[in-house]
C-alpha positions in Angstrom: -113.8 78.6 59.2 -114.4 74.5 59.2 -113.2 74.3 55.9 -109.8 76.1 56.7 -109.5 73.8 60.1 -110.0 70.8 57.9 -107.2 72.1 55.6 -104.9 72.5 58.6 -105.9 68.8 59.9 -105.3 67.3 56.6 -101.8 69.1 56.5 -101.0 67.2 59.9 -101.5 63.8 58.8 -98.6 62.0 56.8 -100.0 59.1 54.6 -98.6 55.9 55.9 -97.4 57.1 59.3 -98.0 54.5 61.7 -96.7 56.4 64.8 -98.4 59.8 65.8 -95.3 62.2 65.9 -97.4 65.2 67.1 -100.0 64.5 70.1 -102.6 67.1 71.9 -103.6 65.7 75.2 -107.2 66.8 76.9 -106.5 65.0 80.0 -103.5 65.7 82.7 -103.6 61.7 83.3 -103.2 60.7 79.8 -100.3 63.5 79.4 -98.5 61.9 82.2 -99.2 58.6 80.9 -97.5 59.6 77.5 -94.5 60.6 79.6 -94.4 57.4 81.2 -94.3 55.6 78.1 -91.5 57.8 76.7 -93.4 59.7 74.1 -93.5 63.1 76.1 -91.7 64.8 73.6 -94.5 64.2 71.0 -96.9 66.2 72.8 -97.8 69.6 71.4 -100.7 70.8 73.2 -102.4 70.4 76.6 -105.0 71.5 78.8 -104.5 74.4 81.2 -105.0 72.0 84.2 -102.0 70.0 83.0 -99.0 70.9 85.4 -96.9 67.7 85.6 -94.2 67.3 84.4 -93.3 70.7 84.5 -92.2 70.9 80.8 -95.9 70.9 79.9 -96.5 74.2 81.4 -94.9 75.7 78.3 -97.0 74.0 75.9 -99.8 75.8 74.1 -102.9 75.3 76.0 -106.1 74.0 74.1 -108.8 74.8 76.8 -110.0 73.5 80.2 -111.4 70.0 80.9 -114.4 70.3 78.9 -114.5 73.5 77.1 -111.8 72.6 74.5 -111.0 75.1 71.6 -111.2 72.8 68.6 -109.7 75.3 66.5 -106.5 75.8 68.5 -106.3 72.0 68.3 -106.4 72.1 64.7 -103.8 74.8 64.4 -101.3 72.7 66.3 -101.7 70.2 63.5 -101.7 66.9 65.5 -101.6 63.2 64.3 -103.5 62.1 67.1 -105.8 63.6 70.1 -105.6 61.8 73.6 -109.0 62.1 75.4 -111.6 60.4 78.0 -115.2 59.4 77.7 -116.2 62.6 78.8 -114.9 64.4 75.6 -117.8 63.0 73.5 -118.5 66.5 71.8 -114.9 67.4 71.3 -114.4 63.9 69.9 -117.2 64.2 67.3 -116.0 67.7 66.2 -112.5 66.5 65.8 -113.4 63.5 63.8 -115.5 65.6 61.5 -112.3 67.5 60.6 -110.4 64.3 60.3 -108.4 64.5 63.3 -108.0 61.0 64.7 -108.6 60.8 68.4 -107.9 58.0 71.0 -110.4 57.4 73.9 -108.8 56.3 76.9 -110.6 55.3 80.0 -109.3 55.5 83.7 -112.1 55.0 86.1 -110.9 52.1 87.5 -107.6 50.1 88.1 -108.3 47.6 85.1 -109.2 50.5 82.7 -105.9 52.3 83.6 -104.3 49.0 82.7 -106.1 48.9 79.6 -105.5 52.6 78.6 -101.6 52.2 79.1 -101.5 48.9 76.9 -103.7 50.8 74.2 -101.6 53.8 74.1 -98.3 51.9 74.0 -99.8 50.0 70.9 -101.0 53.2 69.2 -97.5 55.1 69.8 -95.1 52.1 69.1 -94.4 51.7 72.6 -95.7 48.2 73.4 -92.6 46.8 75.2 -92.6 50.1 77.5 -96.4 49.7 78.2 -95.9 46.1 79.4 -93.1 47.0 81.5 -95.2 49.8 83.1 -98.0 47.6 83.7 -96.0 44.9 85.5 -94.5 47.8 87.5 -98.1 48.8 88.4 -99.4 45.2 89.2 -96.4 45.1 91.5 -97.2 48.3 93.4 -100.8 47.4 93.3 -100.3 44.1 95.4 -102.8 43.7 98.5 -101.6 44.7 101.6 -103.4 43.4 104.5 -104.6 45.6 107.5 -105.4 43.6 110.7 -107.8 46.5 111.9 -110.1 46.3 108.8 -110.9 50.1 109.5 -114.0 51.3 107.7 -112.7 54.1 105.5 -114.2 57.0 103.8 -112.6 58.9 101.0 -114.1 62.6 100.3 -113.6 65.0 97.7 -115.3 68.1 96.0 -115.9 70.0 99.0 -115.8 74.0 98.8 -112.3 75.1 100.5 -112.7 75.6 104.1 -116.1 74.0 104.4 -117.8 70.8 104.1 -120.4 72.2 101.3 -120.7 70.2 98.2 -118.7 67.0 99.9 -119.4 63.9 97.9 -117.7 60.3 98.8 -116.1 57.5 96.7 -118.5 54.9 96.7 -118.0 50.9 95.8 -116.8 50.2 92.5 -114.8 53.3 92.0 -110.8 53.2 91.7 -110.6 54.9 95.1 -112.9 52.1 96.6 -110.4 49.4 94.9 -107.4 51.1 96.6 -109.0 51.2 99.9 -109.6 47.3 99.7 -106.0 46.8 98.4 -104.8 48.8 101.5 -106.9 46.2 103.8 -109.8 48.5 104.4 -113.4 48.6 103.8 -115.6 51.2 102.3 -117.7 52.9 105.1 -120.3 53.3 102.3 -122.8 50.6 101.0 -123.3 50.0 97.4 -125.9 52.6 96.1 -127.2 54.1 92.8 -124.8 57.0 93.0 -121.0 56.3 92.3 -120.0 59.3 94.2 -122.8 60.5 96.6 -123.2 63.4 98.2 -122.6 63.5 102.0 -124.5 66.0 104.5 -124.0 65.8 108.1 -126.6 63.3 108.8 -125.2 60.8 106.4 -121.5 61.3 107.6 -122.7 60.4 111.2 -124.7 57.5 109.9 -121.6 55.8 107.9 -119.4 56.2 110.9 -116.0 56.0 109.5 -112.9 54.9 111.4 -110.8 56.9 108.8 -111.5 59.7 106.6 -109.2 60.4 103.6 -110.1 64.0 102.6 -108.8 65.0 99.1 -108.4 68.6 99.0 -106.7 69.8 96.0 -105.0 72.8 98.2 -104.7 70.9 101.2 -106.9 73.1 103.4 -108.4 70.8 106.2 -112.1 70.9 106.6 -114.3 71.6 109.8 -114.7 68.3 110.6 -115.2 69.1 114.3 -118.7 70.4 113.1 -119.7 66.8 112.4 -121.3 65.3 115.8 -119.7 61.9 115.2 -120.4 59.1 117.9 -116.7 58.3 117.8 -114.2 60.7 115.9 -112.8 59.2 113.2 -109.0 59.7 112.2 -108.9 62.3 109.5 -106.3 62.7 106.8 -106.3 65.6 104.5 -104.5 64.9 101.2 -103.4 67.6 98.6 -101.8 65.1 96.1 -103.5 65.5 92.8 -102.6 61.8 92.1 -105.2 60.5 94.4 -108.0 62.4 92.2 -106.9 61.7 88.9 -106.4 58.1 88.1 -103.3 57.0 86.0 -100.0 55.9 86.0 -99.4 57.0 89.5 -102.1 54.8 90.9 -99.0 52.6 92.3 -97.8 55.3 94.2 -101.1 56.5 95.6 -101.9 53.0 96.7 -98.8 53.1 98.7 -99.4 56.5 100.5 -103.0 55.7 100.9 -102.3 52.4 103.1 -99.9 54.3 105.1 -103.0 56.4 105.9 -105.3 53.6 106.4 -103.2 51.2 108.4 -101.4 53.1 111.4 
């Protein structure tokens, strides 16, 4: 089977072609980035989690986030596969078949900026990438908030409960956005980037504001937490908050509205 896939991969590549005409994306944020650069029409395959823009829902699916079907990818004859640092195994298999892969990291604002420029270079959209980065920089301008509230950004909990709750610690892109909005992270620096948050820990950090990222928008039972002073809680369903990419500027603007009221 591997030999057959290798033949498919070889047929996909055109000697001397500098810009990939057929692209498979293994990350929703990278798919949106490709569309923002004007090369969305080159996308021929995405993951089952790709929902935006709506047109990608009709494209062939190559698996989930980490369970990538390499055979399906190869059959799509891509000239380039976009992936993240989390796809090390998929990248190894793709490269063994001679399928080019471009790793783009988006864990911080700086990495998002670099990913946009790198994808722009690889797809022949350097001017568009520079313009997109400039737009992002303007949107990410610091916004002062006199109260300097202590903010806790939570995610990962089981719907309708506070089970499996984690929070964004210092050094994460969510922490960067909180700072740009004039807030301070309620969590101190620690060994875990996204530490688990139990009842005792929630009371201990005593946030002024909790921004609860819940994909389905269902509020958590925060009344169960015996806070000394009840924080202001905002439940957010926007997927842009949890998938850093070209939407970071919009996310920052919305986050600032939640933090500084």
